[in-house]
N, C-alpha and C positions, 0 to 999 in steps of 0.2 A: 602383310596379310591381315594384321589386326586393324589396319586403317579401314577395313570394310565393316568393322563392328558398328561404327556410328551409322552407316548406311542401313544395317539391320535394325538399329533402334528407330531410325526415321521410318523405315518401311513398316515395322510393326506398329508404330504409332498411327500411320496413315491407314493401315489395314484395319485397325481396331476402332478408326474413326467410326466403328460399328459397334418374359424372361421369366419368373414364375412363382414358386411356392411360398416364400416367407409369410406374406400377408395375403395369400391368394384370394381371400374373400373380397379384397379391394380391387381386383382386376377381373373384368368380365372374361368369359370364355372367348368372346369375339375379339376383344383387345389382345388377349393372350395369343390367339391364332394370327392376328395381324402382325404383332411383334415378331413372332416366330417366322412368318413369311418374309418380313423385311430382312431378318438375319439370313434366311436361306437364300434370298435373292442376292444379297451381298456376297455370301459364300460362293455361289456359282460364278459370279463375276471375278472375284479375287482369285479363286483357284484356276479360272480360265485366263489369268494374267492381266486382268483389268483392275489394277489397284486404285485407279482414279474413281472407282465406284464409291469410295468413301465420301467424296465430295458431294455426291448426289443424295447422301443419307443425312447430311448436316441440316439443322433447322435454318430457315431463311434468315432469322435474326442473327445467327452466328456468322453466316456468310456476309451479311451487311456490316456487322461490327468489324470483321476482318478487312473488308473493303475500305471502310472509313479509316481504320488504323493505318493502312498503307496508301491511302489516297487514290484508290481505283474504284471502278464500278463493281457491283456484286458479280456480274458475269465475268469481268476480268479477274477477280479474286478466285472465282470457281475454276476458271481456265488455268490460272497460274498453279492452283493446287493440283489440278489434273496433270499438268506438265511436270510438276515436281515429283508427283507419285510415279509417273511413267519413267522419268529419268532415274530416280532412286531404285526402282524395281527392275530396270533393264538388267538382264543377266541373273535375276533371282527367280528361283522356282519355288512356288509354294507347294509343299508336299503334304501338309495337313492343315486344315482350317476347321476347327471344331468349336461350336457354340455349346456351352454347358448349360442347357436349359434347366436341368435338374437342380443346379446350384444357384440359379438366378434368384435374386432377392427383390421383392416388391417393397418399396419404401414410400414415405411421404416426406415432402420438404418440411423443415422446422415450422414454417408458418401454417402448415396444413393445407396449402392451396393446390399442391400438385403431387400426383402419384408418379413415381419413376421406378425404373428397374436398373439394377446393376447385374450385368450378365458376364460371367467369366468367358473369355474367348482365348482359345489356344491355337497357336500357329507354329508350324515348323517350316523353315525355309532353308534352301541351299543356295550357295553362291560361291563360285570359284573354289570349290573343294571344302568349304566350311558349311557346317550345319548349325543353325541357331534355332532354339526353341524358346518361344515367348508366350507369356500369359498376360493378358491385359484386360482390365475391367472395361466393359462397354456400358455406356449410359443410354438408356432408351426412355424417351418421354414424348408426350403428345402435345402438339401445337395445332390449334384449329382443325381438330379431327384427323390429323396425320401424325403417325408415329415416326420419330426421327431417332437416329443412332449416331453416337459420337464417342470418341475416346476422351477420357478426362484424367488420365494418369500423368499427364505432363502439366506442370504449373500454368503455362500459357493457355492451354486449352481450358482448364478450369477457370482461369481468370476471365477469359472472354465469355464463357458460359455465364458466370455470375454477373458480368457487366450487363448482359442482355436479359438474363432471367434472374433477378436479384433474390428470388425465393430460394435459390440454391445456396445463398450465403449461409455459412455455418455447416454445410454438408461436408463431411470428410470423405473423400473418394479414395478407394484402395489404390495402392501402387501396383504397377505392372512389374513383371520380371522378364529378364532375358538371359539366356546362357548359351554359350557355344558348347556343342556336344561333339563327341568323337564320331567320325564317319566309319 
């Protein structure tokens, strides 16, 4: 039964492949609304069972770096991610998916070149009689006037992000948590 725990970890990571007040003066009301809308769109898809939605929220540079790493095209990398999410999440029901906009932090990269947000994301899932509760920090940042969302609590995700966007070098991302709770 606990063999399913890694599936929960993978599922949570993919789901959080998905903000506000700390330095609010640095983020326009329009950008704040755009970021909130991106998270809301992702929430609707994930709660509706489409965990592959996380792939559509990733910045193109990250997709390209993943593709290069595995020797495939960006579209093949995106499709492989969608298929993996669907496989991992088959039989999983997302019962709660909450973006904590009130605790989101607006930050700036160490070199001062990019504003980004760290948004707490909470998800509760059930699978084969187990319930898991996860909290994962989601990163939101803008590339070419489009806001993208991704999870950075796994070392590989943060590594690829820094490879493509070196301005994130030196940024410490918070770690996510997951626990199995009693039904």
